[in-house]
VOROKE-561875 format. One record per residue (C-alpha): residue in three letters; x, y, z. Coordinates in steps of 0.05 Angstrom, whole numbers, plus 32768, in hexadecimal, padded with zeros to 4 digits. Example, Ala and Ser with C-alpha at 12.3 -4.5 7.8 and 13.67 -1.06 7.14 Angstrom:
2
site code = Ala xx = 80F6 yy = 7FA6 zz = 809C
site code = Ser xx = 8111 yy = 7FEB zz = 808F
// end
This chain:
349
site code = Met xx = 8540 yy = 826E zz = 8520
site code = Thr xx = 854E yy = 8241 zz = 84E2
site code = Pro xx = 8512 yy = 824C zz = 84B5
site code = Arg xx = 84E5 yy = 8216 zz = 84A1
site code = Leu xx = 84F5 yy = 821A zz = 845A
site code = Ser xx = 852E yy = 8243 zz = 843F
site code = Leu xx = 853A yy = 8245 zz = 83ED
site code = Thr xx = 8579 yy = 8268 zz = 83E2
site code = Ala xx = 858C yy = 8285 zz = 8397
site code = Val xx = 8568 yy = 824A zz = 837B
site code = Thr xx = 856E yy = 8254 zz = 832B
site code = Arg xx = 8541 yy = 821F zz = 82FA
site code = Arg xx = 8548 yy = 8223 zz = 82B0
site code = Phe xx = 8520 yy = 8200 zz = 826C
site code = Glu xx = 853F yy = 81F9 zz = 8234
site code = Gly xx = 855C yy = 8242 zz = 8241
site code = Val xx = 852C yy = 8266 zz = 8259
site code = Thr xx = 852B yy = 826C zz = 829E
site code = Ala xx = 84FC yy = 8263 zz = 82CE
site code = Leu xx = 8517 yy = 826F zz = 830E
site code = Asp xx = 854B yy = 82B1 zz = 8316
site code = Gly xx = 8573 yy = 82A3 zz = 834E
site code = Val xx = 853C yy = 829E zz = 838C
site code = Ser xx = 8552 yy = 82A0 zz = 83D5
site code = Leu xx = 850C yy = 829B zz = 8400
site code = Asp xx = 8501 yy = 8286 zz = 8447
site code = Val xx = 84C2 yy = 8270 zz = 846A
site code = Ala xx = 84BB yy = 8266 zz = 84B4
site code = Ala xx = 849A yy = 8222 zz = 84DA
site code = Gly xx = 8452 yy = 8233 zz = 84D6
site code = Glu xx = 844A yy = 8268 zz = 84AB
site code = Phe xx = 8422 yy = 8276 zz = 846E
site code = Leu xx = 843F yy = 828D zz = 842E
site code = Ala xx = 8428 yy = 82A6 zz = 83ED
site code = Leu xx = 844B yy = 82A6 zz = 83AA
site code = Leu xx = 841F yy = 82D2 zz = 8383
site code = Gly xx = 8431 yy = 82E1 zz = 8331
site code = Gly xx = 8416 yy = 82DB zz = 82F8
site code = Ser xx = 8422 yy = 82A5 zz = 82BC
site code = Gly xx = 8468 yy = 8296 zz = 82AC
site code = Ser xx = 8481 yy = 82B8 zz = 82ED
site code = Gly xx = 849F yy = 8279 zz = 8309
site code = Lys xx = 8476 yy = 826C zz = 834B
site code = Ser xx = 8460 yy = 822C zz = 833A
site code = Thr xx = 84AD yy = 8210 zz = 8327
site code = Leu xx = 84B6 yy = 822B zz = 8361
site code = Leu xx = 848A yy = 8200 zz = 838B
site code = Arg xx = 849D yy = 81CA zz = 8360
site code = Val xx = 84ED yy = 81CA zz = 8375
site code = Ile xx = 84D6 yy = 81CF zz = 83BD
site code = Ala xx = 84AE yy = 818C zz = 83B1
site code = Gly xx = 84E8 yy = 816A zz = 8389
site code = Phe xx = 84BB yy = 816E zz = 8353
site code = Glu xx = 84EB yy = 8195 zz = 832A
site code = Thr xx = 8545 yy = 8190 zz = 8335
site code = Pro xx = 8563 yy = 81DD zz = 833B
site code = Asp xx = 8599 yy = 81EA zz = 8304
site code = Ser xx = 85C0 yy = 820F zz = 834A
site code = Gly xx = 85A8 yy = 8222 zz = 838C
site code = Thr xx = 8596 yy = 81FB zz = 83CB
site code = Val xx = 854B yy = 81EF zz = 83E5
site code = Ser xx = 854B yy = 81D6 zz = 842D
site code = Leu xx = 851A yy = 81C3 zz = 845F
site code = Asp xx = 8529 yy = 81CF zz = 84B6
site code = Gly xx = 8578 yy = 81DD zz = 849C
site code = Ala xx = 8576 yy = 8192 zz = 847B
site code = Asp xx = 8592 yy = 819E zz = 8430
site code = Leu xx = 855C yy = 817B zz = 8400
site code = Ala xx = 8583 yy = 816E zz = 83C7
site code = Gly xx = 8574 yy = 812D zz = 83B1
site code = Val xx = 8539 yy = 8116 zz = 83CF
site code = Pro xx = 8509 yy = 8103 zz = 83B7
site code = Pro xx = 84C4 yy = 8113 zz = 83BD
site code = His xx = 849D yy = 80E2 zz = 83DD
site code = Arg xx = 84DB yy = 80E1 zz = 8410
site code = Arg xx = 84D7 yy = 812D zz = 841B
site code = Pro xx = 84BA yy = 8143 zz = 8457
site code = Val xx = 847F yy = 8170 zz = 842A
site code = Asn xx = 8441 yy = 816B zz = 8416
site code = Met xx = 8421 yy = 8189 zz = 83CF
site code = Met xx = 83D3 yy = 8196 zz = 83CA
site code = Phe xx = 83D2 yy = 818A zz = 837B
site code = Gln xx = 839C yy = 81C1 zz = 8357
site code = Ser xx = 8377 yy = 8191 zz = 8338
site code = Tyr xx = 836C yy = 8167 zz = 837C
site code = Ala xx = 8384 yy = 8127 zz = 835A
site code = Leu xx = 8358 yy = 80FE zz = 8389
site code = Phe xx = 834C yy = 80BF zz = 8379
site code = Pro xx = 8302 yy = 80B0 zz = 835F
site code = His xx = 82FC yy = 8067 zz = 836C
site code = Met xx = 8303 yy = 807E zz = 83B6
site code = Ser xx = 82E4 yy = 8094 zz = 83F3
site code = Val xx = 82EF yy = 80DC zz = 8415
site code = Ala xx = 8313 yy = 80A7 zz = 844A
site code = Ala xx = 8337 yy = 807F zz = 8425
site code = Asn xx = 834F yy = 80B9 zz = 83FB
site code = Ile xx = 8370 yy = 80E9 zz = 8438
site code = Gly xx = 838F yy = 80A2 zz = 8453
site code = Tyr xx = 83A7 yy = 808F zz = 8416
site code = Gly xx = 83F8 yy = 80A6 zz = 8421
site code = Leu xx = 83F5 yy = 8088 zz = 8471
site code = Arg xx = 83E5 yy = 8049 zz = 8456
site code = Arg xx = 8417 yy = 804B zz = 8418
site code = Glu xx = 8451 yy = 8058 zz = 8456
site code = Gly xx = 843F yy = 8016 zz = 8478
site code = Arg xx = 841D yy = 8039 zz = 84AE
site code = Pro xx = 83E8 yy = 800A zz = 84E4
site code = Arg xx = 83AA yy = 800E zz = 84D9
site code = Ala xx = 8397 yy = 8032 zz = 8518
site code = Glu xx = 83C5 yy = 8064 zz = 850F
site code = Ile xx = 839C yy = 806A zz = 84D0
site code = Glu xx = 8359 yy = 8070 zz = 84E4
site code = Ala xx = 836F yy = 809F zz = 851F
site code = Arg xx = 8391 yy = 80CC zz = 84F2
site code = Val xx = 835D yy = 80DA zz = 84BB
site code = Ala xx = 8327 yy = 80DD zz = 84F2
site code = Gln xx = 8358 yy = 811E zz = 8502
site code = Ala xx = 835C yy = 8131 zz = 84C1
site code = Val xx = 830F yy = 8127 zz = 84AA
site code = Ala xx = 8300 yy = 815B zz = 84E9
site code = Thr xx = 8337 yy = 8187 zz = 84DA
site code = Val xx = 831C yy = 8197 zz = 8496
site code = Arg xx = 82D2 yy = 818C zz = 84BB
site code = Leu xx = 82BA yy = 8155 zz = 848C
site code = Glu xx = 829A yy = 8135 zz = 84C2
site code = Gly xx = 825C yy = 8103 zz = 849F
site code = Met xx = 8282 yy = 80FF zz = 8454
site code = Glu xx = 82B3 yy = 80C9 zz = 8462
site code = Lys xx = 8293 yy = 809E zz = 843E
site code = Arg xx = 827F yy = 80C8 zz = 8408
site code = Arg xx = 82AB yy = 80BF zz = 83C5
site code = Pro xx = 82C6 yy = 80F6 zz = 839A
site code = Asp xx = 828F yy = 8107 zz = 8366
site code = Ala xx = 824E yy = 810C zz = 839F
site code = Leu xx = 8275 yy = 8141 zz = 83C2
site code = Ser xx = 827E yy = 818F zz = 83B2
site code = Gly xx = 82B5 yy = 81BA zz = 8397
site code = Gly xx = 82C5 yy = 81D9 zz = 83DA
site code = Gln xx = 82C3 yy = 8191 zz = 83FB
site code = Arg xx = 82F8 yy = 8173 zz = 83C6
site code = Gln xx = 8323 yy = 81A5 zz = 83DE
site code = Arg xx = 831B yy = 819F zz = 8422
site code = Val xx = 8330 yy = 814B zz = 8419
site code = Ala xx = 8367 yy = 815F zz = 83F0
site code = Leu xx = 8384 yy = 818D zz = 8426
site code = Ala xx = 8379 yy = 8153 zz = 845C
site code = Arg xx = 839E yy = 8120 zz = 8430
site code = Ala xx = 83CD yy = 814C zz = 8433
site code = Leu xx = 83CF yy = 8160 zz = 8481
site code = Val xx = 83C5 yy = 811B zz = 8497
site code = Lys xx = 8409 yy = 8102 zz = 8489
site code = Arg xx = 8423 yy = 8141 zz = 84B0
site code = Pro xx = 8452 yy = 8165 zz = 8485
site code = Arg xx = 8486 yy = 81A2 zz = 84A2
site code = Leu xx = 8471 yy = 81C6 zz = 845F
site code = Leu xx = 8428 yy = 81C4 zz = 843C
site code = Leu xx = 8435 yy = 81E0 zz = 83E6
site code = Leu xx = 83F1 yy = 81F3 zz = 83CA
site code = Asp xx = 83EE yy = 8204 zz = 8381
site code = Glu xx = 83A6 yy = 822A zz = 8372
site code = Pro xx = 8387 yy = 820D zz = 83A4
site code = Leu xx = 834A yy = 8238 zz = 839F
site code = Gly xx = 8354 yy = 8235 zz = 834D
site code = Ala xx = 831B yy = 81F9 zz = 834B
site code = Leu xx = 82ED yy = 821E zz = 8373
site code = Asp xx = 82AD yy = 8246 zz = 835C
site code = Ala xx = 82B1 yy = 8298 zz = 8379
site code = Asn xx = 8281 yy = 8285 zz = 83A2
site code = Leu xx = 82AE yy = 8255 zz = 83D0
site code = Arg xx = 82EF yy = 8272 zz = 83C3
site code = Glu xx = 82EA yy = 82A8 zz = 83F7
site code = Arg xx = 82CF yy = 826F zz = 8429
site code = Thr xx = 82FA yy = 8242 zz = 841C
site code = Gly xx = 832B yy = 826D zz = 8425
site code = Phe xx = 8323 yy = 8286 zz = 846B
site code = Glu xx = 8318 yy = 823A zz = 847B
site code = Leu xx = 835C yy = 8228 zz = 8457
site code = Arg xx = 837D yy = 8258 zz = 847C
site code = Ala xx = 8368 yy = 8244 zz = 84C0
site code = Ile xx = 8371 yy = 81F4 zz = 84BB
site code = Gln xx = 83BD yy = 8208 zz = 84A7
site code = Arg xx = 83BD yy = 8235 zz = 84EF
site code = Glu xx = 839B yy = 81F5 zz = 8510
site code = Ser xx = 83CE yy = 81C2 zz = 84EE
site code = Gly xx = 840E yy = 81F5 zz = 8501
site code = Ala xx = 8425 yy = 81D9 zz = 84BF
site code = Ala xx = 844E yy = 821A zz = 848D
site code = Phe xx = 8425 yy = 821C zz = 844E
site code = Val xx = 8447 yy = 823B zz = 840B
site code = Met xx = 8408 yy = 8249 zz = 83E5
site code = Val xx = 8413 yy = 8255 zz = 8393
site code = Thr xx = 83DC yy = 8289 zz = 837D
site code = His xx = 83CC yy = 82BE zz = 8340
site code = Asp xx = 839C yy = 82E0 zz = 836D
site code = Gln xx = 83A6 yy = 831F zz = 838A
site code = Ala xx = 8374 yy = 831A zz = 83BF
site code = Glu xx = 837C yy = 82D6 zz = 83D6
site code = Ala xx = 83BF yy = 82DC zz = 83E0
site code = Leu xx = 83B8 yy = 8317 zz = 8412
site code = Ala xx = 8380 yy = 82FA zz = 8437
site code = Leu xx = 8399 yy = 82BD zz = 843F
site code = Ala xx = 83E9 yy = 82C0 zz = 8442
site code = Asp xx = 8412 yy = 82D7 zz = 847C
site code = Arg xx = 8442 yy = 82F5 zz = 844D
site code = Val xx = 8439 yy = 82F3 zz = 8400
site code = Ala xx = 8477 yy = 82F1 zz = 83D2
site code = Val xx = 8467 yy = 830B zz = 838C
site code = Met xx = 8496 yy = 82F4 zz = 834F
site code = Asp xx = 849D yy = 830C zz = 8304
site code = Arg xx = 84CC yy = 82E2 zz = 82D2
site code = Gly xx = 84E8 yy = 82B5 zz = 8307
site code = Arg xx = 8502 yy = 82E9 zz = 833D
site code = Leu xx = 84E5 yy = 8301 zz = 8379
site code = Leu xx = 84D7 yy = 8345 zz = 8377
site code = Gln xx = 84B5 yy = 834F zz = 83C1
site code = Val xx = 84A5 yy = 832B zz = 83FD
site code = Ala xx = 8476 yy = 834D zz = 8435
site code = Pro xx = 8443 yy = 8344 zz = 8460
site code = Pro xx = 8401 yy = 835C zz = 8439
site code = Arg xx = 83F3 yy = 839A zz = 844B
site code = Glu xx = 8439 yy = 83AC zz = 8441
site code = Leu xx = 8439 yy = 838B zz = 8406
site code = Tyr xx = 83F7 yy = 83B9 zz = 83EE
site code = Glu xx = 8413 yy = 83FB zz = 840B
site code = Arg xx = 8455 yy = 8401 zz = 8401
site code = Pro xx = 846F yy = 83D6 zz = 83B6
site code = Ala xx = 84B2 yy = 83D0 zz = 83A3
site code = Thr xx = 84B1 yy = 83D9 zz = 8365
site code = Arg xx = 8482 yy = 83F7 zz = 832D
site code = Phe xx = 846A yy = 83AE zz = 8315
site code = Val xx = 845A yy = 8394 zz = 8361
site code = Ala xx = 8431 yy = 83DB zz = 8369
site code = Thr xx = 8408 yy = 83C5 zz = 8326
site code = Phe xx = 83FE yy = 837E zz = 8331
site code = Leu xx = 83EE yy = 838A zz = 8376
site code = Gly xx = 83B4 yy = 83A7 zz = 8377
site code = Ala xx = 83B9 yy = 83E1 zz = 833D
site code = Ala xx = 83D4 yy = 841B zz = 835A
site code = Asn xx = 83DF yy = 8455 zz = 8336
site code = Ile xx = 8426 yy = 8466 zz = 8314
site code = Leu xx = 8437 yy = 84A1 zz = 830A
site code = Ser xx = 847F yy = 84AE zz = 82EE
site code = Gly xx = 84B1 yy = 84F3 zz = 82F5
site code = Ala xx = 84F1 yy = 850F zz = 82FE
site code = Arg xx = 850A yy = 8515 zz = 8343
site code = Thr xx = 8512 yy = 8569 zz = 8353
site code = Ala xx = 8550 yy = 857B zz = 8381
site code = Asp xx = 8528 yy = 857A zz = 83C3
site code = Gly xx = 850B yy = 852F zz = 83C4
site code = Ala xx = 84C1 yy = 8533 zz = 83A3
site code = Leu xx = 84BB yy = 8522 zz = 835A
site code = His xx = 8492 yy = 8550 zz = 8325
site code = Cys xx = 846B yy = 8521 zz = 82F0
site code = His xx = 8461 yy = 853A zz = 82B2
site code = Glu xx = 8430 yy = 850F zz = 82A1
site code = Ala xx = 83FC yy = 851E zz = 82DF
site code = Ala xx = 841F yy = 8570 zz = 82DA
site code = Cys xx = 8423 yy = 8567 zz = 8326
site code = Thr xx = 845C yy = 8551 zz = 835B
site code = Leu xx = 8456 yy = 851C zz = 8389
site code = Arg xx = 846E yy = 852E zz = 83CA
site code = Ala xx = 847E yy = 84E7 zz = 8405
site code = Pro xx = 848E yy = 84F5 zz = 844E
site code = Thr xx = 84D4 yy = 84EF zz = 843A
site code = Pro xx = 8502 yy = 8500 zz = 8407
site code = Ile xx = 84F6 yy = 84D7 zz = 83C7
site code = Pro xx = 853A yy = 84A7 zz = 83BA
site code = Glu xx = 8564 yy = 84BB zz = 8385
site code = Gly xx = 855A yy = 849D zz = 8344
site code = Thr xx = 8506 yy = 848F zz = 8358
site code = Ala xx = 84E9 yy = 84AA zz = 8313
site code = Ala xx = 84A2 yy = 8482 zz = 8323
site code = Ala xx = 846C yy = 848B zz = 8364
site code = Ala xx = 8432 yy = 8463 zz = 8374
site code = Ile xx = 83F6 yy = 847B zz = 8390
site code = Arg xx = 83B6 yy = 8449 zz = 839E
site code = Pro xx = 836F yy = 8464 zz = 8387
site code = Glu xx = 8351 yy = 8465 zz = 83CB
site code = Arg xx = 8386 yy = 848E zz = 83E6
site code = Ile xx = 8377 yy = 84CA zz = 83B4
site code = Arg xx = 833A yy = 84E7 zz = 83CB
site code = Ile xx = 8319 yy = 852B zz = 83A9
site code = Ala xx = 8327 yy = 8570 zz = 83C9
site code = Thr xx = 832F yy = 85B5 zz = 83B4
site code = Thr xx = 8378 yy = 85BC zz = 83CB
site code = Thr xx = 83AD yy = 85D1 zz = 83A7
site code = Gly xx = 83FE yy = 85C2 zz = 83A4
site code = Asp xx = 842A yy = 8590 zz = 83B0
site code = Asn xx = 83FF yy = 8540 zz = 83A9
site code = Thr xx = 83D0 yy = 8560 zz = 838D
site code = Ala xx = 83AF yy = 8563 zz = 8341
site code = Ala xx = 8378 yy = 8581 zz = 8316
site code = Gly xx = 8354 yy = 8558 zz = 82E4
site code = Thr xx = 830F yy = 8545 zz = 82BC
site code = Val xx = 82EF yy = 8501 zz = 82D4
site code = Glu xx = 82EC yy = 84D5 zz = 8295
site code = Glu xx = 82C1 yy = 8493 zz = 82B5
site code = Ala xx = 82A2 yy = 8486 zz = 82F2
site code = Ala xx = 8284 yy = 8439 zz = 8305
site code = Phe xx = 8263 yy = 8428 zz = 8341
site code = Arg xx = 827B yy = 83F9 zz = 8365
site code = Gly xx = 8254 yy = 83E9 zz = 83A2
site code = Glu xx = 8276 yy = 8408 zz = 83E5
site code = Ser xx = 829F yy = 8434 zz = 83AF
site code = Ser xx = 829D yy = 8459 zz = 836C
site code = Leu xx = 82E6 yy = 8454 zz = 833E
site code = Leu xx = 82F0 yy = 8492 zz = 8316
site code = Leu xx = 8319 yy = 848B zz = 82DE
site code = Val xx = 833A yy = 84DE zz = 82E6
site code = Arg xx = 8366 yy = 84FF zz = 82AE
site code = Leu xx = 8392 yy = 8532 zz = 82C5
site code = Ala xx = 83AE yy = 856A zz = 82A7
site code = Gly xx = 83EF yy = 8550 zz = 828F
site code = Gly xx = 83CE yy = 8516 zz = 8272
site code = Ala xx = 83CD yy = 84DA zz = 82A3
site code = Leu xx = 8390 yy = 84B2 zz = 82A8
site code = Ile xx = 838E yy = 849F zz = 82F4
site code = Arg xx = 835A yy = 8477 zz = 8322
site code = Val xx = 833C yy = 848A zz = 835B
site code = Ser xx = 8305 yy = 8466 zz = 8387
site code = His xx = 82D3 yy = 8495 zz = 83A8
site code = Ala xx = 82B3 yy = 847E zz = 83E3
site code = Glu xx = 826B yy = 8477 zz = 83DF
site code = Glu xx = 8264 yy = 8497 zz = 841F
site code = Gly xx = 827E yy = 84DF zz = 840C
site code = Gly xx = 8242 yy = 84E6 zz = 83E0
site code = Ala xx = 823C yy = 84DA zz = 8392
site code = Pro xx = 827C yy = 84DE zz = 8364
site code = Pro xx = 827E yy = 850B zz = 8334
site code = Pro xx = 8261 yy = 8504 zz = 82F1
site code = Arg xx = 8284 yy = 84F7 zz = 82AF
site code = Gly xx = 82A5 yy = 8531 zz = 8294
site code = Thr xx = 82A5 yy = 8558 zz = 82E3
site code = Pro xx = 82E9 yy = 8584 zz = 82F0
site code = Val xx = 8308 yy = 8567 zz = 832A
site code = His xx = 8343 yy = 857C zz = 8355
site code = Leu xx = 8357 yy = 853A zz = 8379
site code = Ala xx = 838F yy = 8540 zz = 83B7
site code = Trp xx = 83B1 yy = 8504 zz = 83E0
site code = Asp xx = 83DF yy = 8500 zz = 8420
site code = Ala xx = 8429 yy = 84F6 zz = 8415
site code = Asp xx = 8422 yy = 84B2 zz = 842D
site code = Ala xx = 8409 yy = 8493 zz = 83F7
site code = Val xx = 843F yy = 84A9 zz = 83CA
site code = Val xx = 8464 yy = 846A zz = 83C5
site code = Pro xx = 84A8 yy = 8473 zz = 83A0
site code = Leu xx = 84B5 yy = 8438 zz = 8372
site code = Ala xx = 84F2 yy = 8411 zz = 835B
site code = Glu xx = 84EE yy = 83FD zz = 8314
// end
């Protein structure tokens, strides 16, 4: 099956700086993909290349098997929703949504019918005559989304779509966005720097750094089995323990004064492993996958407390202590920590 969007070895440079470095990526029809990365990772440049606002120095971009080289933005079956929403302040909600259809010269009856359908999709019935300054941030976001969807694009690009919303609106509007994506059937590619947002909304997440794709996977797989040190620390602040591989396939970590053992032998050449804070527990066992330390800090976080534990080898690690397990040990308490073998994730550098 031909992917809806396919990028092959896409490279883009600006005055000697490589913004995209040989990026290859496929997006399926109806898929919601999140491009996740920090500032300067290349995610926004990649979105602009797909939209046609930037021309790659090398590589190809195709949609449903058709090469988009030389096709200007307005002729691509792709719409882009900007972070600022870019609504026309002098136009009503209905006029903003129908603007693209009017530019295409669509019949009036068709425009009215499609605008009405788009208004219903984003749940803005009764607000068609309002202007943007009379809407909340979440409502303006939905107008911008409806304006993009009304043209029935095969692919919708979203640049930090929830970035302009306050914290109270982000979660609710994010779930609305996901529901609308499912209803529309369009493929969505969303740029975000917010890890929680990417994990909650996307079918797959593509982590970028310095113009390269480091890992592309479903959210749970990406969180639980990060491939590199960068992905492990960027996505959820995992504990990274460095060490030397032993002859029997374990990883001895001098800085933690412990030995890490995974369900299968750790690959040769591996010098570090990740362990998520919530996979570590306070226990009395000793041996592999255990460590001794002292609690340096404890912070209450509702359903759990975050402990900072200084291990005997000097490493400082994070431990998530569930409140159902009782009160966390106070500062200065010696503790023994343990974790299961499947919590140990070997990392490529």
